[in-house]
C-alpha positions as CSV (number, residue, x, y, z in Angstrom):
1,M,0.0,0.0,0.0
2,T,1.3,3.5,-0.9
3,K,1.7,6.2,1.6
4,K,-1.1,8.8,1.0
5,I,0.1,12.3,-0.1
6,S,-1.6,15.3,1.4
7,A,-3.4,18.0,-0.6
8,R,-0.8,20.5,0.6
9,A,2.0,18.4,-0.8
10,I,0.1,18.0,-4.1
11,A,-0.4,21.7,-4.4
12,G,3.4,22.2,-4.2
13,L,4.1,20.0,-7.2
14,R,5.0,22.0,-10.3
15,R,7.0,19.9,-12.8
16,R,5.3,18.1,-15.7
17,G,4.8,14.3,-15.2
18,K,2.7,11.7,-13.4
19,Y,2.8,11.5,-9.6
20,R,1.5,8.6,-7.6
21,V,-0.9,9.9,-5.0
22,D,-2.6,6.7,-3.7
23,D,-2.6,3.0,-4.7
24,N,-4.2,3.5,-8.1
25,L,-4.6,7.3,-8.2
26,Y,-2.2,9.6,-10.0
27,L,-1.9,13.3,-10.6
28,R,-0.9,14.3,-14.2
29,I,0.7,17.7,-14.7
30,G,0.8,18.7,-18.4
31,K,1.7,21.6,-20.5
32,G,1.0,25.0,-19.0
33,G,0.6,23.4,-15.5
34,R,-2.7,21.7,-16.4
35,R,-3.6,19.2,-13.6
36,S,-5.8,16.2,-13.8
37,W,-6.5,13.0,-11.9
38,L,-5.9,9.5,-13.4
39,Y,-7.1,6.1,-12.2
40,R,-4.7,3.3,-13.3
41,Y,-5.9,-0.3,-13.4
42,Q,-5.4,-3.6,-15.1
43,R,-8.0,-5.5,-17.1
44,G,-7.0,-8.9,-18.6
45,G,-3.4,-8.2,-17.7
46,D,-3.2,-5.0,-19.7
47,P,-2.7,-1.6,-18.0
48,H,-5.4,1.1,-18.6
49,E,-5.9,4.7,-17.5
50,M,-9.1,6.4,-16.8
51,G,-9.3,10.2,-16.5
52,L,-11.3,11.4,-13.5
53,G,-11.3,15.1,-14.3
54,A,-9.4,18.3,-13.7
55,V,-8.1,19.1,-10.3
56,K,-10.0,22.4,-10.3
57,W,-13.3,20.6,-10.7
58,C,-12.6,17.4,-8.8
59,T,-11.0,17.5,-5.3
60,L,-8.4,15.1,-3.9
61,Q,-11.1,13.6,-1.6
62,E,-13.5,13.1,-4.5
63,A,-10.8,11.5,-6.7
64,R,-9.9,9.1,-3.9
């Protein structure tokens, strides 16, 4: 199990990339600082990602 990251720590992230927030929850920071939540899972042994929405519309608590 992954250590949960606080909302304050997430707010401090600035560099582009994917950051693991919880077991299957990731924060993606894209061009221009756009932030969105990703849910990563496996189906049939193949990895998949499902977008949960932008950080400004979906809080960390809602994403979890």
